[in-house]
N, C-alpha and C positions, 0 to 999 in steps of 0.2 A: 213771309207769304201773307197776303191780305186774308182777312177773316171771310169775306164772301167767297173767295176762292176755295177755301177750306169747307166752307158750307156746301159748295157746288160738289166737291168730292164726296162729302158725307152723304149725299143724296143718291150716289150712285151704287150699284151693287157690283162687287169685283167678280172676275171671271172664275175664280175658284180653284186654282192649283193649290192654294193655301188659304187659310182664314184668319191670320193675324189682322187682315185688313179691317174687317167690320168692327172689331173691338178697337183697334188703333184709331179708326176714324171717329168713333164716340168720344175719345178722350183728347183728340187733337184740338177741338174748338176751346174748351176751358184752358188747356195748357197753352194754346196761342195767345190767349189773353193775358195770361200770367207772364209769358215771355215778353210780351210787348210792354208790360209795367216794369219789368226787371231791368237792372243795368246791363248795358250791352256787354257781351263777352268780347274778349281780345280777338283780333283778327287772325292771329297765328296760335296754334295749339302748343301747349308745352307737354312733351311726353314723359311720363313718370319713368325714372330709372328703375333698374333692377339691382337692388341693394343688398348688402350684408346686414347682419343684426344691428350694426352701429349706424346704419343709414348711408354707408358709403357704397357707391356704384361698384358692381363686381367687375373686375379688370377685364374679363374675357366675355363680358355680356353684350347683348345688343337690345336696344330699345328704340325703335324708329318708326316715323311715318314717312313714306316715300312715294314720290310719283314714278310710274313706270308706263312706258308706252307699249301696248299689246295690240296687235292687229291694227296698228296705226292710230289707236285711240289712247289718250292719256287717261290713266287710271291710278288708283291709290291701293297701297298695301301697308299693313301694320306688321312690323316684325318685333317679336319679344323672345328672348331666350337667355337663360343664365350663362350658357356656354355656346359660342358659336360653332363649336366642333360637334355638338349634339346633332342627332338626326333632324332633319327638316320635317315639319308636318304642315301641310298646306290645307286650310280649312276652307271649304266651298259653301257659302251661305245659302239659305232657301230663298222662297219667295214665289216667282222670281221677283227681285227687287228688295228682299228683306235683308238688307246689309245689317251685320250684327256687330261691327267694330265699335260702335258707340257704347256697347254694354260689356265689353271684354273684362273691364275691371270688376264686374259683378259676377261673372260666371267662369272666367278663365283663371283657374287656380294656380298658385305659385308652383305647385308640384309639376304641373304640366310644363311650365316655362324652365323648371330645373332639368327636365328630362328631353325637352325638344327645343328647336328653334321654331316657335309657332308663328305662322304667317297667315294672318287674316286678310282677304282680298275683297274690296268693294268691287264688284263686277261691273262692267261697263254699264252705265245708265242708272246704277244704283248707289245710293249714300253719297259718300264723297266723290264717287266717280260720275255723278250725274252731270250732264251738260245739256243746256237748251239746244245745242247746235247738232245733238245726235238726231239722226233721222230713222224712220222705220226701216229703211235698208240697213242701217248700222246694227240694228237690234234683232238678230236672228240666233237661233240655237247653235248652227254651224259656226257662227263667228265667235261665240262665247266658248264653245268647245275648243276652237282654235286658240283663243286667249288662254284658256287653261293649259293646253299643251305648251304654248310659248312661255308662260309664267313658270311652269314646271322645269323646263329647259333652263331658263334664266336662274332659278333658285339652285339647281344642280351645279351649274357653272360657278356661280358666286360663292357658295359654301363648299365647293370641291367634293361633291357627293355624287356617286354614280346613280344612286336611286334616292327618292324621297318617299315619305308616307303621305297618303292622301285620304282626306275625310270629308264627307259631304252630308248635308242635312236637307231633307225634303227634296224641293227643286235641286238644290245642290248635290243631293245624293244621285239623282238622275243623271246630272251634269258629270259627276264623276264616273259613273258607269260609262257614259258615252266617251269620255276621255280614255278610260282603260281599255275600251274596245278598240281604239285606234292605236294607242301607244302603251302597252302594258309594261314594256321594259323600263319605263320611266320611274315604276313604283315598286317599293318593297311590298306593300300590301294596300288594300283599300278597305275603308271602314265606312259603311253606309248607315246612317241614322234616318229614321222615319222615311224609309224607302216605299215608293208607291208600287214598284214591281210591274204592274199592269195598269195603265191608266183607266181603261173601261172597267175592268173588274174591281179595282180599288174604289171608284166613285160609286158603283152599284152596291158594294158591300157597305160603304159609308152611309148611302141612302136608305138601305135596308135596316142599319142599326138605329139610325134617327127615327125612322117611323116606328120601329119597335119600342123605342123608349117613349115616344109620344103616346102610343097606345096603352102602354103599361101605367103611364102617369095620368091617363084620363084626360089628356090635353086635346079635346075634340076639334078645336079650331085648327091647331097645327096638324093633327091627322088629316083633316079636310084639305089643308094647303098642300100637304105632301102627296096625299092621293090624287089631287088634281094633276100632278105631274105624271101620273101613270099613262103610259109607260115612260119611266125615267130615262132620260137620255144623257149619258155621261159625257157626251161632246157638246152639250147645249149650255152655254155660259149661264143663261137664266135658270135652268134647272139646278146646276151646281150651286149657283149662288144662294138659292133658297135652302138647300141642303146644308151648305157650309155655315150658313147664318145661324142654325139651330145647334150646332155641335156643341157650343159652349154652354148653352142652356142645360144640356144634360152631362156636362163635365166629360166630353169626349173630344175636346178641341185642342187649342194650342198649349195651354198651361193648366195643369192639374191643381198645383198649389194655389189655395184661394187667396186672392189679394196680391200675388206676385206680379202679375202683369201690370197692375196700377202702378206698383213700385218701379217697375222697369220703364214704363212709359214716362212718369215723372222725372226720373233720373235723366233720360235722354232729352226730353222736350222742354225741360226747365234749365237746360244748358249746363248740367253737372258733369257731362262727360268730357274728359280731357282730349278727347280725339276728334271732336267735331267743332268747328267754328259755328257761331250764330247763323251765318249764312247758309252753312251745310245743313244745319238742323231745319232752317225754314225751306229748303229745296228737297228735303227727304221725301216728302210726300209726291213731288213732281217725279221723282225717280221711281217711286212704286207705280204711279199712274203709267209712266212710259213703258216700264218693264211688263206691266200687266196686259196693256193693249197690244203689245207686239208679242213678246215671249209667251205670255199667258195664253194667247189665242192659238199661237202656233203649237204649243205642247198639247193643248186640249183636243186638237184634231190629228195628233201625230200617231195615234195607235201605239204609244210606247208599251212595249211588251218584253221583258227580260226572259220570259220562258222561251219565247220564240227566238229572240235575237241574241241571247247570251247564255247558252246552256252550259258552257264550259269556260272556265277562267284559267289562264296560265299563272296567275299570282294569287296569293291568299285574299279571301274576301271574308269580311267580318260584319255582322249586323248588331246595331243597338237599337232597341225598339221600346217605345213607352207602352206600359200595360194599358193605359187609359186613352191611347191615341186611336181614335175612329176616323180620323182624316185620312191617314194611311194605315189601314188596319194591320196590326202585327201578325194576324193569323195568315195573311196573304204573304207577308215577308218570311214567315216561318215556313210556309209551303214551298217558296222558291229556295230558301236556304237548303231544305232537304232535297230538293231537285238538282241544285247547282252542283256541277262537279268542279273542284278546285284543289290545290296541293295542300291547302289548309283553310279551314273555315270555322266560324264559331257564330252563335246566336245568343244574345243576351237580353232578357227582359229588364227593363227598369220599372220596378213595381210601383213607384210613386210618381209616375211621369205621364203627361200627355204627350202631344206632338213635339214640343220643343224641349226635349229631355235634357239638354244641357242647362237650361234655365231652371228646370224643376230639380234636378239632381246633379249639380256641377261636380261635386266631389267624385261621385260615382262615374261620371263621364270622364273625368281626368284619369281616375284609376283604371278604367277599361282601356283607354287609348294607351297608357303606359304598359299595361299587361300585354296588349297585343303587339307592341313594338318590341318588347323584350322577348316574347315568344318567337316573333318573326325573325329577329336578328340571330336568334339561337339555332335557327334551323340549318 
């Protein structure tokens, strides 16, 4: 991707479902220069095998990158598991457009792959699944929900399982709930991370927190900028962008571990991920842009509200929440957890995490997913 195009992206404010964007854009320019000066990566990716202690591939394991067609659109999935007979775990990334396949070697622990067949999916328009041929009409919430259900059915049939486990993060968490509302019988349980719960309440709580932090810190210019938005409109992309752009300043945004986001960005955009070709790295930003201007806009005006739309679940529901996440405030998720009627449920704080808790605490993330699966299958 040409550097002038990246500069054009960097000058924009994103519409605010999530806030990796602002930080990501800051780092894209120098990393693009570094990539341009580096040797070209091979055109095809080489997928690391799952091996024993001697380095031999486990005989019943799977490690693959595969094209699938969902809703008539070609998309990519990554499948990794030590034993194909283990329960399937489908992971829904956030954003929209924040595909995480590039980073799985950094946060997806071997313990997770020993207990599940883990499927990471780059949703239509995102990451490896980006295509310049996709149109605005292709990028709707309803179509991605349909893709989720189709992929769930595909995985059930392929691995011979009546049900699979589903987990989603941020936008992916909302996507997961929308899928469960339609076809709960496909899933053993649903695990929601960084769940928004109510779009309007979530954004208002996030704005109030940033304003409180700015006042406490004596940042008069920031206080003035935030107070200029009064009354704050959670459906206004410009209002949300101002608020989201300040979360990381007060360590209430994506990643709580200082310096970790820089490491993740360098890993992906310097071409060190074995799951992305150089061309796919170069189009990653275009996928975020497409997802944001379509799905991001639709979600912001959708009045998404689980209190109203999903008071009772026929399957177990579990919540994983970063203590320092003020993009999707944990207090709101906890309120919904107490309100929700479900055959089994749990709520777990990740004490050293921000919004992207699987980056901040990957070991804990794996442990909780394994615990939930074991408890669910024992019911």
